N, CA, C, O and the ligand as a Tripos MOL2 file, in Angstrom:
@<TRIPOS>MOLECULE
protein
  309   307    78     0     0
PROTEIN
NO_CHARGES

@<TRIPOS>ATOM
      1 N          12.5570   75.5030   98.5750 N.3       1 MET1
      2 CA         13.6970   76.3490   98.9130 C.3       1 MET1
      3 C          13.4090   77.0620  100.2330 C.2       1 MET1
      4 O          12.2880   77.5070  100.4770 O.2       1 MET1
      5 N          14.4240   77.1640  101.0710 N.am      2 GLN2
      6 CA         14.2280   77.7460  102.3950 C.3       2 GLN2
      7 C          14.5240   79.2420  102.4140 C.2       2 GLN2
      8 O          15.4200   79.7310  101.7260 O.2       2 GLN2
      9 N          13.7410   79.9520  103.2270 N.am      3 VAL3
     10 CA         13.9910   81.3880  103.4070 C.3       3 VAL3
     11 C          14.9950   81.5410  104.5380 C.2       3 VAL3
     12 O          14.6500   81.9290  105.6540 O.2       3 VAL3
     13 N          16.2280   81.2300  104.2240 N.am      4 LYS4
     14 CA         17.3000   81.2980  105.2100 C.3       4 LYS4
     15 C          18.5440   81.7890  104.4980 C.2       4 LYS4
     16 O          18.6840   81.6130  103.2880 O.2       4 LYS4
     17 N          19.4510   82.4070  105.2510 N.am      5 PRO5
     18 CA         20.6870   82.8700  104.6110 C.3       5 PRO5
     19 C          21.5310   81.6850  104.1260 C.2       5 PRO5
     20 O          21.5350   80.6130  104.7310 O.2       5 PRO5
     21 N          22.2310   81.9080  103.0360 N.am      6 TYR6
     22 CA         23.1940   80.9330  102.5190 C.3       6 TYR6
     23 C          24.5950   81.4920  102.7220 C.2       6 TYR6
     24 O          24.8080   82.7040  102.7630 O.2       6 TYR6
     25 N          25.5290   80.5790  102.8440 N.am      7 PHE7
     26 CA         26.9340   80.9720  102.8650 C.3       7 PHE7
     27 C          27.6770   79.8370  102.1850 C.2       7 PHE7
     28 O          27.5380   78.6840  102.5940 O.2       7 PHE7
     29 N          28.4520   80.1290  101.1720 N.am      8 CYS8
     30 CA         29.1260   79.0650  100.4280 C.3       8 CYS8
     31 C          30.1600   78.3730  101.3160 C.2       8 CYS8
     32 O          31.0710   79.0330  101.8160 O.2       8 CYS8
     33 N          30.0390   77.0510  101.5240 N.am      9 PRO9
     34 CA         30.9840   76.3330  102.3870 C.3       9 PRO9
     35 C          32.3330   76.0990  101.7100 C.2       9 PRO9
     36 O          33.2840   75.6610  102.3570 O.2       9 PRO9
     37 N          32.4180   76.3810  100.4410 N.am     10 ASN10
     38 CA         33.6680   76.1330   99.7140 C.3      10 ASN10
     39 C          34.5730   77.3710   99.6980 C.2      10 ASN10
     40 O          35.6910   77.3210  100.2110 O.2      10 ASN10
     41 N          34.1070   78.4690   99.1220 N.am     11 CYS11
     42 CA         34.9710   79.6550   99.0480 C.3      11 CYS11
     43 C          34.8100   80.5480  100.2870 C.2      11 CYS11
     44 O          35.6760   81.3690  100.5860 O.2      11 CYS11
     45 N          33.7020   80.3780  100.9930 N.am     12 ARG12
     46 CA         33.4260   81.1330  102.2120 C.3      12 ARG12
     47 C          33.6160   82.6350  102.0260 C.2      12 ARG12
     48 O          34.1360   83.3280  102.9010 O.2      12 ARG12
     49 N          33.1850   83.1130  100.8750 N.am     13 SER13
     50 CA         33.2200   84.5550  100.6570 C.3      13 SER13
     51 C          31.9060   85.0530  100.0740 C.2      13 SER13
     52 O          31.7000   86.2590   99.9360 O.2      13 SER13
     53 N          31.0300   84.1360   99.7370 N.am     14 ASN14
     54 CA         29.8090   84.5230   99.0460 C.3      14 ASN14
     55 C          28.5660   84.1950   99.8560 C.2      14 ASN14
     56 O          28.3500   83.0590  100.2800 O.2      14 ASN14
     57 N          27.7510   85.2350  100.0560 N.am     15 ARG15
     58 CA         26.4710   85.0370  100.7390 C.3      15 ARG15
     59 C          25.3020   85.4980   99.8870 C.2      15 ARG15
     60 O          24.1510   85.4040  100.3110 O.2      15 ARG15
     61 N          25.5820   85.9920   98.6990 N.am     16 VAL16
     62 CA         24.4910   86.6440   97.9500 C.3      16 VAL16
     63 C          24.2580   86.1290   96.5320 C.2      16 VAL16
     64 O          23.1330   86.2000   96.0350 O.2      16 VAL16
     65 N          25.2920   85.6140   95.8720 N.am     17 LYS17
     66 CA         25.1280   85.2520   94.4590 C.3      17 LYS17
     67 C          25.0980   83.7410   94.2790 C.2      17 LYS17
     68 O          26.1170   83.0670   94.4300 O.2      17 LYS17
     69 N          23.9310   83.2210   93.9580 N.am     18 PHE18
     70 CA         23.7610   81.7780   93.8200 C.3      18 PHE18
     71 C          22.9000   81.4540   92.6070 C.2      18 PHE18
     72 O          22.1790   82.3080   92.0930 O.2      18 PHE18
     73 N          22.9870   80.2140   92.1640 N.am     19 SER19
     74 CA         22.0610   79.7020   91.1550 C.3      19 SER19
     75 C          21.3030   78.5360   91.7550 C.2      19 SER19
     76 O          21.8670   77.7010   92.4610 O.2      19 SER19
     77 N          20.0320   78.4980   91.4630 N.am     20 LEU20
     78 CA         19.1850   77.3930   91.9020 C.3      20 LEU20
     79 C          19.1280   76.3860   90.7550 C.2      20 LEU20
     80 O          18.6720   76.7050   89.6580 O.2      20 LEU20
     81 N          19.6000   75.1600   91.0230 N.am     21 LEU21
     82 CA         19.5930   74.1410   89.9840 C.3      21 LEU21
     83 C          18.3150   73.3190   90.1430 C.2      21 LEU21
     84 O          18.2140   72.4600   91.0190 O.2      21 LEU21
     85 N          17.3780   73.5940   89.3030 N.am     22 SER22
     86 CA         16.0970   72.9030   89.4320 C.3      22 SER22
     87 C          15.9840   71.8290   88.3620 C.2      22 SER22
     88 O          16.7220   71.8210   87.3770 O.2      22 SER22
     89 N          15.0550   70.9400   88.5810 N.am     23 SER23
     90 CA         14.8160   69.8820   87.6140 C.3      23 SER23
     91 C          13.5240   70.1590   86.8700 C.2      23 SER23
     92 O          12.5530   70.6550   87.4420 O.2      23 SER23
     93 N          13.5270   69.8390   85.6150 N.am     24 ALA24
     94 CA         12.3300   70.0150   84.8030 C.3      24 ALA24
     95 C          11.9340   68.6760   84.1980 C.2      24 ALA24
     96 O          12.7750   67.8080   83.9630 O.2      24 ALA24
     97 N          10.6460   68.5270   83.9540 N.am     25 ARG25
     98 CA         10.1570   67.3100   83.3230 C.3      25 ARG25
     99 C           9.3310   67.7120   82.1170 C.2      25 ARG25
    100 O           8.4700   68.5890   82.2000 O.2      25 ARG25
    101 N           9.6020   67.0640   81.0040 N.am     26 GLN26
    102 CA          8.8320   67.3450   79.8050 C.3      26 GLN26
    103 C           8.4650   66.0270   79.1380 C.2      26 GLN26
    104 O           9.3300   65.2110   78.8230 O.2      26 GLN26
    105 N           7.1930   65.8390   78.9360 N.am     27 GLN27
    106 CA          6.7460   64.6180   78.2540 C.3      27 GLN27
    107 C           6.9390   64.7890   76.7530 C.2      27 GLN27
    108 O           6.6460   65.8430   76.1890 O.2      27 GLN27
    109 N           7.4290   63.7450   76.1270 N.am     28 ILE28
    110 CA          7.6070   63.7680   74.6720 C.3      28 ILE28
    111 C           7.0320   62.5020   74.0550 C.2      28 ILE28
    112 O           6.8810   61.4830   74.7300 O.2      28 ILE28
    113 N           6.7190   62.5730   72.7910 N.am     29 MET29
    114 CA          6.3190   61.4000   72.0200 C.3      29 MET29
    115 C           7.3890   61.1930   70.9580 C.2      29 MET29
    116 O           7.8240   62.1340   70.2950 O.2      29 MET29
    117 N           7.8080   59.9200   70.8110 N.am     30 LYS30
    118 CA          8.8430   59.6170   69.8340 C.3      30 LYS30
    119 C           8.2710   58.7530   68.7260 C.2      30 LYS30
    120 O           7.3600   57.9560   68.9500 O.2      30 LYS30
    121 N           8.8080   58.9190   67.5370 N.am     31 ASP31
    122 CA          8.4910   57.9890   66.4570 C.3      31 ASP31
    123 C           9.2690   56.7050   66.7150 C.2      31 ASP31
    124 O          10.4870   56.7320   66.8890 O.2      31 ASP31
    125 N           8.5470   55.5670   66.7370 N.am     32 ALA32
    126 CA          9.1640   54.3050   67.1410 C.3      32 ALA32
    127 C          10.2150   53.8210   66.1420 C.2      32 ALA32
    128 O          11.0790   53.0190   66.4970 O.2      32 ALA32
    129 N          10.1520   54.2920   64.9140 N.am     33 ILE33
    130 CA         11.0940   53.8090   63.8970 C.3      33 ILE33
    131 C          12.2370   54.8030   63.6650 C.2      33 ILE33
    132 O          13.4070   54.4230   63.7040 O.2      33 ILE33
    133 N          11.9030   56.0590   63.4250 N.am     34 SER34
    134 CA         12.9620   57.0370   63.1200 C.3      34 SER34
    135 C          13.6030   57.6020   64.3880 C.2      34 SER34
    136 O          14.7350   58.0850   64.3540 O.2      34 SER34
    137 N          12.8870   57.5420   65.4860 N.am     35 GLY35
    138 CA         13.4210   58.0980   66.7250 C.3      35 GLY35
    139 C          13.1840   59.5820   66.8680 C.2      35 GLY35
    140 O          13.5980   60.1800   67.8610 O.2      35 GLY35
    141 N          12.5290   60.1850   65.9040 N.am     36 GLU36
    142 CA         12.2820   61.6230   65.9920 C.3      36 GLU36
    143 C          11.2160   61.9400   67.0280 C.2      36 GLU36
    144 O          10.3000   61.1520   67.2640 O.2      36 GLU36
    145 N          11.3520   63.1040   67.6370 N.am     37 VAL37
    146 CA         10.3280   63.5710   68.5680 C.3      37 VAL37
    147 C           9.1530   64.0940   67.7410 C.2      37 VAL37
    148 O           9.3020   65.0170   66.9400 O.2      37 VAL37
    149 N           7.9930   63.4920   67.9460 N.am     38 THR38
    150 CA          6.8280   63.8720   67.1440 C.3      38 THR38
    151 C           5.9010   64.8230   67.8770 C.2      38 THR38
    152 O           5.1100   65.5280   67.2500 O.2      38 THR38
    153 N           5.9900   64.8510   69.1730 N.am     39 ASP39
    154 CA          5.1230   65.7260   69.9460 C.3      39 ASP39
    155 C           5.7950   66.0150   71.2700 C.2      39 ASP39
    156 O           6.4430   65.1390   71.8420 O.2      39 ASP39
    157 N           5.6510   67.2250   71.7630 N.am     40 GLN40
    158 CA          6.1800   67.5150   73.0830 C.3      40 GLN40
    159 C           5.2260   68.4030   73.8440 C.2      40 GLN40
    160 O           4.5360   69.2480   73.2750 O.2      40 GLN40
    161 N           5.2040   68.1960   75.1180 N.am     41 TYR41
    162 CA          4.2740   68.9000   75.9890 C.3      41 TYR41
    163 C           5.0160   69.9550   76.7890 C.2      41 TYR41
    164 O           6.2420   70.0550   76.7380 O.2      41 TYR41
    165 N           4.2520   70.7320   77.5240 N.am     42 GLU42
    166 CA          4.8600   71.8040   78.3100 C.3      42 GLU42
    167 C           5.8310   71.2660   79.3550 C.2      42 GLU42
    168 O           5.6510   70.1760   79.8960 O.2      42 GLU42
    169 N           6.8350   72.0400   79.6150 N.am     43 THR43
    170 CA          7.8140   71.6730   80.6380 C.3      43 THR43
    171 C           7.2250   71.9530   82.0220 C.2      43 THR43
    172 O           6.6800   73.0260   82.2780 O.2      43 THR43
    173 N           7.3480   70.9730   82.8930 N.am     44 GLU44
    174 CA          6.8980   71.1740   84.2750 C.3      44 GLU44
    175 C           8.1090   71.2150   85.1810 C.2      44 GLU44
    176 O           9.1050   70.5250   84.9620 O.2      44 GLU44
    177 N           7.9960   72.0380   86.1970 N.am     45 GLN45
    178 CA          9.0360   72.1120   87.2120 C.3      45 GLN45
    179 C           8.8330   70.9660   88.2020 C.2      45 GLN45
    180 O           7.7180   70.7410   88.6710 O.2      45 GLN45
    181 N           9.8890   70.2520   88.5160 N.am     46 VAL46
    182 CA          9.7950   69.1960   89.5220 C.3      46 VAL46
    183 C          10.1410   69.8060   90.8780 C.2      46 VAL46
    184 O          11.2360   70.3330   91.0780 O.2      46 VAL46
    185 N           9.1900   69.7240   91.8010 N.am     47 ASP47
    186 CA          9.4120   70.3030   93.1320 C.3      47 ASP47
    187 C          10.4370   69.5020   93.9030 C.2      47 ASP47
    188 O          10.3840   68.2730   93.9470 O.2      47 ASP47
    189 N          11.3710   70.2120   94.5110 N.am     48 GLN48
    190 CA         12.3860   69.5510   95.3430 C.3      48 GLN48
    191 C          12.4020   70.2490   96.6920 C.2      48 GLN48
    192 O          12.4350   71.4770   96.7630 O.2      48 GLN48
    193 N          12.3800   69.4700   97.7550 N.am     49 ASP49
    194 CA         12.4190   70.0600   99.0850 C.3      49 ASP49
    195 C          13.7720   70.6880   99.3620 C.2      49 ASP49
    196 O          13.8660   71.7560   99.9680 O.2      49 ASP49
    197 N          14.8140   70.0140   98.9120 N.am     50 GLU50
    198 CA         16.1660   70.5270   99.1300 C.3      50 GLU50
    199 C          16.9030   70.5740   97.7990 C.2      50 GLU50
    200 O          17.6260   69.6420   97.4490 O.2      50 GLU50
    201 N          16.7210   71.6420   97.0730 N.am     51 PRO51
    202 CA         17.3490   71.7180   95.7580 C.3      51 PRO51
    203 C          18.8610   71.8750   95.8550 C.2      51 PRO51
    204 O          19.3950   72.2230   96.9080 O.2      51 PRO51
    205 N          19.5380   71.6150   94.7540 N.am     52 ASP52
    206 CA         20.9700   71.8780   94.7000 C.3      52 ASP52
    207 C          21.1800   73.3500   94.3870 C.2      52 ASP52
    208 O          20.4360   73.9620   93.6210 O.2      52 ASP52
    209 N          22.2020   73.8890   94.9980 N.am     53 ILE53
    210 CA         22.5400   75.2990   94.8560 C.3      53 ILE53
    211 C          23.9570   75.3920   94.3210 C.2      53 ILE53
    212 O          24.8360   74.6200   94.7050 O.2      53 ILE53
    213 N          24.1650   76.3540   93.4250 N.am     54 GLN54
    214 CA         25.5240   76.6020   92.9450 C.3      54 GLN54
    215 C          25.9650   77.9820   93.3930 C.2      54 GLN54
    216 O          25.2130   78.9520   93.3040 O.2      54 GLN54
    217 N          27.2000   78.0520   93.8770 N.am     55 CYS55
    218 CA         27.8070   79.3330   94.2310 C.3      55 CYS55
    219 C          28.2630   80.0100   92.9450 C.2      55 CYS55
    220 O          28.9990   79.4150   92.1580 O.2      55 CYS55
    221 N          27.8340   81.2400   92.7280 N.am     56 ASN56
    222 CA         28.1970   81.9170   91.4860 C.3      56 ASN56
    223 C          29.5730   82.5670   91.5500 C.2      56 ASN56
    224 O          30.0170   83.1840   90.5820 O.2      56 ASN56
    225 N          30.2420   82.4320   92.6800 N.am     57 VAL57
    226 CA         31.6020   82.9650   92.7880 C.3      57 VAL57
    227 C          32.6280   81.8750   92.4630 C.2      57 VAL57
    228 O          33.5120   82.0840   91.6320 O.2      57 VAL57
    229 N          32.5140   80.7150   93.1160 N.am     58 CYS58
    230 CA         33.5200   79.6640   92.8980 C.3      58 CYS58
    231 C          32.9890   78.4810   92.0840 C.2      58 CYS58
    232 O          33.7680   77.6290   91.6580 O.2      58 CYS58
    233 N          31.6810   78.4200   91.8650 N.am     59 GLY59
    234 CA         31.1350   77.3510   91.0360 C.3      59 GLY59
    235 C          30.8000   76.0780   91.7920 C.2      59 GLY59
    236 O          30.3440   75.1040   91.1930 O.2      59 GLY59
    237 N          31.0210   76.0730   93.0990 N.am     60 PHE60
    238 CA         30.7310   74.9050   93.9200 C.3      60 PHE60
    239 C          29.2340   74.5900   93.8900 C.2      60 PHE60
    240 O          28.3950   75.4840   94.0010 O.2      60 PHE60
    241 N          28.9120   73.2900   93.7360 N.am     61 VAL61
    242 CA         27.5210   72.8500   93.7500 C.3      61 VAL61
    243 C          27.3080   71.9340   94.9440 C.2      61 VAL61
    244 O          28.0910   71.0130   95.1730 O.2      61 VAL61
    245 N          26.2590   72.1830   95.6980 N.am     62 GLY62
    246 CA         25.9520   71.3180   96.8320 C.3      62 GLY62
    247 C          24.4930   71.4220   97.2100 C.2      62 GLY62
    248 O          23.7740   72.3160   96.7620 O.2      62 GLY62
    249 N          24.0710   70.4920   98.0430 N.am     63 ASN63
    250 CA         22.7190   70.5130   98.5610 C.3      63 ASN63
    251 C          22.4760   71.7990   99.3430 C.2      63 ASN63
    252 O          23.3690   72.3190  100.0110 O.2      63 ASN63
    253 N          21.2530   72.2930   99.2450 N.am     64 GLU64
    254 CA         20.9020   73.5510   99.9100 C.3      64 GLU64
    255 C          21.2720   73.5630  101.3950 C.2      64 GLU64
    256 O          21.7120   74.5820  101.9280 O.2      64 GLU64
    257 N          21.0840   72.4060  102.0590 N.am     65 MET65
    258 CA         21.3670   72.3450  103.4970 C.3      65 MET65
    259 C          22.8060   72.7040  103.8250 C.2      65 MET65
    260 O          23.0740   73.2770  104.8810 O.2      65 MET65
    261 N          23.7280   72.3810  102.9450 N.am     66 ARG66
    262 CA         25.1380   72.6840  103.2220 C.3      66 ARG66
    263 C          25.3610   74.1900  103.2740 C.2      66 ARG66
    264 O          26.1540   74.6800  104.0780 O.2      66 ARG66
    265 N          24.6590   74.9190  102.4150 N.am     67 PHE67
    266 CA         24.7860   76.3760  102.3970 C.3      67 PHE67
    267 C          24.1050   76.9920  103.6120 C.2      67 PHE67
    268 O          24.6050   77.9510  104.1980 O.2      67 PHE67
    269 N          22.9500   76.4250  103.9860 N.am     68 VAL68
    270 CA         22.2230   76.9310  105.1550 C.3      68 VAL68
    271 C          23.0200   76.6730  106.4280 C.2      68 VAL68
    272 O          23.1510   77.5550  107.2770 O.2      68 VAL68
    273 N          23.5510   75.4580  106.5540 N.am     69 LYS69
    274 CA         24.3180   75.1050  107.7610 C.3      69 LYS69
    275 C          25.5660   75.9730  107.8980 C.2      69 LYS69
    276 O          25.9300   76.3860  108.9990 O.2      69 LYS69
    277 N          26.2110   76.2410  106.7790 N.am     70 GLN70
    278 CA         27.4240   77.0690  106.8340 C.3      70 GLN70
    279 C          27.0810   78.4900  107.2960 C.2      70 GLN70
    280 O          27.8370   79.1080  108.0460 O.2      70 GLN70
    281 N          25.9350   78.9950  106.8400 N.am     71 ALA71
    282 CA         25.4960   80.3350  107.2560 C.3      71 ALA71
    283 C          25.1450   80.3380  108.7380 C.2      71 ALA71
    284 O          25.3480   81.3400  109.4250 O.2      71 ALA71
    285 N          24.6150   79.2110  109.2370 N.am     72 GLU72
    286 CA         24.2920   79.1350  110.6620 C.3      72 GLU72
    287 C          25.5560   79.0760  111.5080 C.2      72 GLU72
    288 O          25.6170   79.6460  112.5980 O.2      72 GLU72
    289 N          26.5660   78.3760  110.9910 N.am     73 ARG73
    290 CA         27.8400   78.2670  111.7170 C.3      73 ARG73
    291 C          28.5700   79.5880  111.7520 C.2      73 ARG73
    292 O          29.1990   79.9410  112.7500 O.2      73 ARG73
    293 N          28.4800   80.3190  110.6480 N.am     74 GLU74
    294 CA         29.1910   81.5970  110.5720 C.3      74 GLU74
    295 C          28.2250   82.7030  110.1460 C.2      74 GLU74
    296 O          28.2800   83.1870  109.0160 O.2      74 GLU74
    297 N          27.3500   83.0900  111.0570 N.am     75 PRO75
    298 CA         26.3640   84.1220  110.7010 C.3      75 PRO75
    299 C          27.0270   85.4640  110.4550 C.2      75 PRO75
    300 O          28.0690   85.7910  111.0230 O.2      75 PRO75
    301 N          26.3880   86.2190  109.5950 N.am     76 ARG76
    302 CA         26.9180   87.5520  109.3130 C.3      76 ARG76
    303 C          26.6170   88.4670  110.4860 C.2      76 ARG76
    304 O          25.4870   88.5170  110.9720 O.2      76 ARG76
    305 N          27.6270   89.1870  110.9370 N.am     77 MET77
    306 CA         27.4370   90.0700  112.0900 C.3      77 MET77
    307 C          26.9710   91.4410  111.6400 C.2      77 MET77
    308 O          26.7570   92.3240  112.4710 O.2      77 MET77
    309 ZN         31.7240   79.6400   96.6500 Zn       78 ZN78
@<TRIPOS>BOND
     1     1     2 1
     2     2     3 1
     3     3     4 2
     4     3     5 am
     5     5     6 1
     6     6     7 1
     7     7     8 2
     8     7     9 am
     9     9    10 1
    10    10    11 1
    11    11    12 2
    12    11    13 am
    13    13    14 1
    14    14    15 1
    15    15    16 2
    16    15    17 am
    17    17    18 1
    18    18    19 1
    19    19    20 2
    20    19    21 am
    21    21    22 1
    22    22    23 1
    23    23    24 2
    24    23    25 am
    25    25    26 1
    26    26    27 1
    27    27    28 2
    28    27    29 am
    29    29    30 1
    30    30    31 1
    31    31    32 2
    32    31    33 am
    33    33    34 1
    34    34    35 1
    35    35    36 2
    36    35    37 am
    37    37    38 1
    38    38    39 1
    39    39    40 2
    40    39    41 am
    41    41    42 1
    42    42    43 1
    43    43    44 2
    44    43    45 am
    45    45    46 1
    46    46    47 1
    47    47    48 2
    48    47    49 am
    49    49    50 1
    50    50    51 1
    51    51    52 2
    52    51    53 am
    53    53    54 1
    54    54    55 1
    55    55    56 2
    56    55    57 am
    57    57    58 1
    58    58    59 1
    59    59    60 2
    60    59    61 am
    61    61    62 1
    62    62    63 1
    63    63    64 2
    64    63    65 am
    65    65    66 1
    66    66    67 1
    67    67    68 2
    68    67    69 am
    69    69    70 1
    70    70    71 1
    71    71    72 2
    72    71    73 am
    73    73    74 1
    74    74    75 1
    75    75    76 2
    76    75    77 am
    77    77    78 1
    78    78    79 1
    79    79    80 2
    80    79    81 am
    81    81    82 1
    82    82    83 1
    83    83    84 2
    84    83    85 am
    85    85    86 1
    86    86    87 1
    87    87    88 2
    88    87    89 am
    89    89    90 1
    90    90    91 1
    91    91    92 2
    92    91    93 am
    93    93    94 1
    94    94    95 1
    95    95    96 2
    96    95    97 am
    97    97    98 1
    98    98    99 1
    99    99   100 2
   100    99   101 am
   101   101   102 1
   102   102   103 1
   103   103   104 2
   104   103   105 am
   105   105   106 1
   106   106   107 1
   107   107   108 2
   108   107   109 am
   109   109   110 1
   110   110   111 1
   111   111   112 2
   112   111   113 am
   113   113   114 1
   114   114   115 1
   115   115   116 2
   116   115   117 am
   117   117   118 1
   118   118   119 1
   119   119   120 2
   120   119   121 am
   121   121   122 1
   122   122   123 1
   123   123   124 2
   124   123   125 am
   125   125   126 1
   126   126   127 1
   127   127   128 2
   128   127   129 am
   129   129   130 1
   130   130   131 1
   131   131   132 2
   132   131   133 am
   133   133   134 1
   134   134   135 1
   135   135   136 2
   136   135   137 am
   137   137   138 1
   138   138   139 1
   139   139   140 2
   140   139   141 am
   141   141   142 1
   142   142   143 1
   143   143   144 2
   144   143   145 am
   145   145   146 1
   146   146   147 1
   147   147   148 2
   148   147   149 am
   149   149   150 1
   150   150   151 1
   151   151   152 2
   152   151   153 am
   153   153   154 1
   154   154   155 1
   155   155   156 2
   156   155   157 am
   157   157   158 1
   158   158   159 1
   159   159   160 2
   160   159   161 am
   161   161   162 1
   162   162   163 1
   163   163   164 2
   164   163   165 am
   165   165   166 1
   166   166   167 1
   167   167   168 2
   168   167   169 am
   169   169   170 1
   170   170   171 1
   171   171   172 2
   172   171   173 am
   173   173   174 1
   174   174   175 1
   175   175   176 2
   176   175   177 am
   177   177   178 1
   178   178   179 1
   179   179   180 2
   180   179   181 am
   181   181   182 1
   182   182   183 1
   183   183   184 2
   184   183   185 am
   185   185   186 1
   186   186   187 1
   187   187   188 2
   188   187   189 am
   189   189   190 1
   190   190   191 1
   191   191   192 2
   192   191   193 am
   193   193   194 1
   194   194   195 1
   195   195   196 2
   196   195   197 am
   197   197   198 1
   198   198   199 1
   199   199   200 2
   200   199   201 am
   201   201   202 1
   202   202   203 1
   203   203   204 2
   204   203   205 am
   205   205   206 1
   206   206   207 1
   207   207   208 2
   208   207   209 am
   209   209   210 1
   210   210   211 1
   211   211   212 2
   212   211   213 am
   213   213   214 1
   214   214   215 1
   215   215   216 2
   216   215   217 am
   217   217   218 1
   218   218   219 1
   219   219   220 2
   220   219   221 am
   221   221   222 1
   222   222   223 1
   223   223   224 2
   224   223   225 am
   225   225   226 1
   226   226   227 1
   227   227   228 2
   228   227   229 am
   229   229   230 1
   230   230   231 1
   231   231   232 2
   232   231   233 am
   233   233   234 1
   234   234   235 1
   235   235   236 2
   236   235   237 am
   237   237   238 1
   238   238   239 1
   239   239   240 2
   240   239   241 am
   241   241   242 1
   242   242   243 1
   243   243   244 2
   244   243   245 am
   245   245   246 1
   246   246   247 1
   247   247   248 2
   248   247   249 am
   249   249   250 1
   250   250   251 1
   251   251   252 2
   252   251   253 am
   253   253   254 1
   254   254   255 1
   255   255   256 2
   256   255   257 am
   257   257   258 1
   258   258   259 1
   259   259   260 2
   260   259   261 am
   261   261   262 1
   262   262   263 1
   263   263   264 2
   264   263   265 am
   265   265   266 1
   266   266   267 1
   267   267   268 2
   268   267   269 am
   269   269   270 1
   270   270   271 1
   271   271   272 2
   272   271   273 am
   273   273   274 1
   274   274   275 1
   275   275   276 2
   276   275   277 am
   277   277   278 1
   278   278   279 1
   279   279   280 2
   280   279   281 am
   281   281   282 1
   282   282   283 1
   283   283   284 2
   284   283   285 am
   285   285   286 1
   286   286   287 1
   287   287   288 2
   288   287   289 am
   289   289   290 1
   290   290   291 1
   291   291   292 2
   292   291   293 am
   293   293   294 1
   294   294   295 1
   295   295   296 2
   296   295   297 am
   297   297   298 1
   298   298   299 1
   299   299   300 2
   300   299   301 am
   301   301   302 1
   302   302   303 1
   303   303   304 2
   304   303   305 am
   305   305   306 1
   306   306   307 1
   307   307   308 2
@<TRIPOS>SUBSTRUCTURE
     1 MET1         2 RESIDUE 1 A MET
     2 GLN2         6 RESIDUE 1 A GLN
     3 VAL3        10 RESIDUE 1 A VAL
     4 LYS4        14 RESIDUE 1 A LYS
     5 PRO5        18 RESIDUE 1 A PRO
     6 TYR6        22 RESIDUE 1 A TYR
     7 PHE7        26 RESIDUE 1 A PHE
     8 CYS8        30 RESIDUE 1 A CYS
     9 PRO9        34 RESIDUE 1 A PRO
    10 ASN10       38 RESIDUE 1 A ASN
    11 CYS11       42 RESIDUE 1 A CYS
    12 ARG12       46 RESIDUE 1 A ARG
    13 SER13       50 RESIDUE 1 A SER
    14 ASN14       54 RESIDUE 1 A ASN
    15 ARG15       58 RESIDUE 1 A ARG
    16 VAL16       62 RESIDUE 1 A VAL
    17 LYS17       66 RESIDUE 1 A LYS
    18 PHE18       70 RESIDUE 1 A PHE
    19 SER19       74 RESIDUE 1 A SER
    20 LEU20       78 RESIDUE 1 A LEU
    21 LEU21       82 RESIDUE 1 A LEU
    22 SER22       86 RESIDUE 1 A SER
    23 SER23       90 RESIDUE 1 A SER
    24 ALA24       94 RESIDUE 1 A ALA
    25 ARG25       98 RESIDUE 1 A ARG
    26 GLN26      102 RESIDUE 1 A GLN
    27 GLN27      106 RESIDUE 1 A GLN
    28 ILE28      110 RESIDUE 1 A ILE
    29 MET29      114 RESIDUE 1 A MET
    30 LYS30      118 RESIDUE 1 A LYS
    31 ASP31      122 RESIDUE 1 A ASP
    32 ALA32      126 RESIDUE 1 A ALA
    33 ILE33      130 RESIDUE 1 A ILE
    34 SER34      134 RESIDUE 1 A SER
    35 GLY35      138 RESIDUE 1 A GLY
    36 GLU36      142 RESIDUE 1 A GLU
    37 VAL37      146 RESIDUE 1 A VAL
    38 THR38      150 RESIDUE 1 A THR
    39 ASP39      154 RESIDUE 1 A ASP
    40 GLN40      158 RESIDUE 1 A GLN
    41 TYR41      162 RESIDUE 1 A TYR
    42 GLU42      166 RESIDUE 1 A GLU
    43 THR43      170 RESIDUE 1 A THR
    44 GLU44      174 RESIDUE 1 A GLU
    45 GLN45      178 RESIDUE 1 A GLN
    46 VAL46      182 RESIDUE 1 A VAL
    47 ASP47      186 RESIDUE 1 A ASP
    48 GLN48      190 RESIDUE 1 A GLN
    49 ASP49      194 RESIDUE 1 A ASP
    50 GLU50      198 RESIDUE 1 A GLU
    51 PRO51      202 RESIDUE 1 A PRO
    52 ASP52      206 RESIDUE 1 A ASP
    53 ILE53      210 RESIDUE 1 A ILE
    54 GLN54      214 RESIDUE 1 A GLN
    55 CYS55      218 RESIDUE 1 A CYS
    56 ASN56      222 RESIDUE 1 A ASN
    57 VAL57      226 RESIDUE 1 A VAL
    58 CYS58      230 RESIDUE 1 A CYS
    59 GLY59      234 RESIDUE 1 A GLY
    60 PHE60      238 RESIDUE 1 A PHE
    61 VAL61      242 RESIDUE 1 A VAL
    62 GLY62      246 RESIDUE 1 A GLY
    63 ASN63      250 RESIDUE 1 A ASN
    64 GLU64      254 RESIDUE 1 A GLU
    65 MET65      258 RESIDUE 1 A MET
    66 ARG66      262 RESIDUE 1 A ARG
    67 PHE67      266 RESIDUE 1 A PHE
    68 VAL68      270 RESIDUE 1 A VAL
    69 LYS69      274 RESIDUE 1 A LYS
    70 GLN70      278 RESIDUE 1 A GLN
    71 ALA71      282 RESIDUE 1 A ALA
    72 GLU72      286 RESIDUE 1 A GLU
    73 ARG73      290 RESIDUE 1 A ARG
    74 GLU74      294 RESIDUE 1 A GLU
    75 PRO75      298 RESIDUE 1 A PRO
    76 ARG76      302 RESIDUE 1 A ARG
    77 MET77      306 RESIDUE 1 A MET
    78 ZN78       309 GROUP 0 **** ****
């Protein structure tokens, strides 16, 4: 995630309230016959260079770069 201002390119009113949509990976063991999960391991965070971001005002989801670029185009004065 970048230390840069975001600006929602969709509603163009939000610069502060966002959700970071991250991916998680969890290893599991399944029973080959019943299909039940027999064992599960700790959840690991999958590192993403450019995570998806959601605007908490309008709900728009997009790649982080779209929010960064919009903030660069229309910087806060
Ligand atoms: Zn928005």
